[in-house]
Phi, psi and omega in degrees: 000129177283163179295326176296315179293328177295315179303312182296313183295316182292323175303316180299315180296318180293321177299315181295319181298315181290323179294324179295336179259008187286355180289348185289330179198156175298147179273109178279159169267144177259159181232118179271124182286327185098241177254096186299136180089348181236029184300328186286337183244018184294331179292332173287323178296327184295333184298304178296328178294322177295321179294317177301318180293322180296314176299320180299315180297305182298311183297313183286326173295323178295315179300312181299314181299315182294317180291323181295321190266346182253105185295336179293340181264007178280058179239163188307313181302318183280328176295318175295324179295324176294320176298317178300318181297319180294317176299316180299322178298312177296319181297311181295317182287341175279344187250307194293314183302313179292318179299320180290324175297323179293316183284323184267311188256358182055032174276080195270339181288139175219131184298152184303307180294319178301317180298320182290322177294317177300316179299320182295314184291325178296311184284325179294317181279342166294318174298320176296319177301316177300319180292323179292325175298324176296315182298319181293324177292323175296317176305312180295323179296314181293321184294323185269320183273333179222061185300324182289339180252009186305306183290337177281319180289309182259064178280167185308321180300316181291321178299317177298319180293322178297316177300322180290318181296318176299316181295309184295318177303315179300314181292311186295316182291328189261341176306322178297340180303301181290330182290320179292328181292339177295338181276350184274153178248127178253101187249008175231181182310127180268055176263116183266121179281062184203169179266351177207172182279098179259145191302306184294325178299321180286318180303320182295344180274346183286146174251012172255180184295129182240018184300318180298314182300313181293317180296317181291321178299315180295318180298317182293321178296316178293320181294310185289300186293317181302305182294321181293316179294320177299317180294316180295320178299318179295317180298314182285335174294320177289323176297316178298319178298318179289321182293322180292341178272352180284122180285143178094128182293329184289322177296319180295318181297321177296319180294317179292327182297323181294341182259351188299313183293324180294319178300316179301317180296318178300314181293321179296326184276310193279324186297302180293332176295316177294322178297314178301316183295314179292323178298321179301324188254332185232343186273060184291339182262000176279127178306135185301320183293327175297318179295312181296319181294315181291324177296327178287316178296328180301328182272350183245327183292314177299317178297332180281319186273332181307312181295324179293317181299311183286328178293323181275321186273342183255115186299316184298316179291320178300316181292320180296320178296311180299323178296316179301309181292330179289320181293320179293322179293323181292326182278000000 
C-alpha cells in the first residue's frame, strides 16, 4: 500500500469514526482567519508560502525518486531520509493547500470533520517526523561508534520495524485528539484565529470544560518532544565522545561532517516547533499574528529545506541529482 492510498484510506476511516460519534452535538463549521491582524496583506504572505510548498513538493519527490531508483542508496541513512521525505510531503500537503485558499481566495470555511482530520494529520505526522529524526540520530551513532557492525545492526528488517514503530506511535498518540474534541461544546462563534486547524486553537473556542483536552495535549507534547530530544541528545553526546577520541583533525572533521546535515534538520524542526508550543501556553505577550505566521512556517519550512540541506551536504545525493539533470539536459 502506498503512502498516498494510506493517507486516503485512513482519512476515510477517521471520518467514519468521527461521524459515528457526531450525535453528541451538532457539527459546526469553522472559519479560518488566516493571519489575524494582517488580513489586508495576506495575499502577499501567500506568495512565499506557495514557494515553500512548491519547493517541498519538488524537493521531497526528487529525494524519494532518487533513493527509490538507485540501489546503491538503499542504506539506513538514505532509507530514513526517504521516510522523512514522505512524512514531509504529507505534512506540507495537509497544511498548505487550505492555508493558501484562505489567504488568496478568502475561502475561510472548513467543515467540522475536515477540520478535525486536518488537525490529526498535522499533529500525527509532526510526531512521526520527530521519531524519524531520532532514528537518523541512532543511525549516525551506529555509523560512527560501531562502523564495522553498521549494516548488521541496522539491517532492512530493523529499519522497517523502526519505521512501523514511528508510524504506530504517531497514530495511537494522536487519534484521541479529534475524539476528545467530540466531547466539547462550541456555543460561540467558531472563528479560528489561525491559517489551519491547530489543536489548541480549536480547544480555545470551546465553552465547555477543556481540562482533559489541554492536559492530554500537553502530555503528548512532553512525551514525544521530551523523549525524542533526550534520545537525540544522548546519541550526539556519545558521538561527540567517540569523535574526540579519534586521532587526527581530518578524521574528526569527516566524522562531524557526516552529522552536519542531520543537526541542521533537527534545529530547523525543533526550534520553531518549541516556540509555537511555548507561545500557545505562556507567550501571552507575543503578537498573535507573529505566532500564527511562525506556526505556519514551522510546518512548511522543514519540508522545503530538508531536501536542500541533504542535497547540498550529502555527496551521494548531490551527485545523483546532478547526474539526472545532466542526462535530461543532454537528451
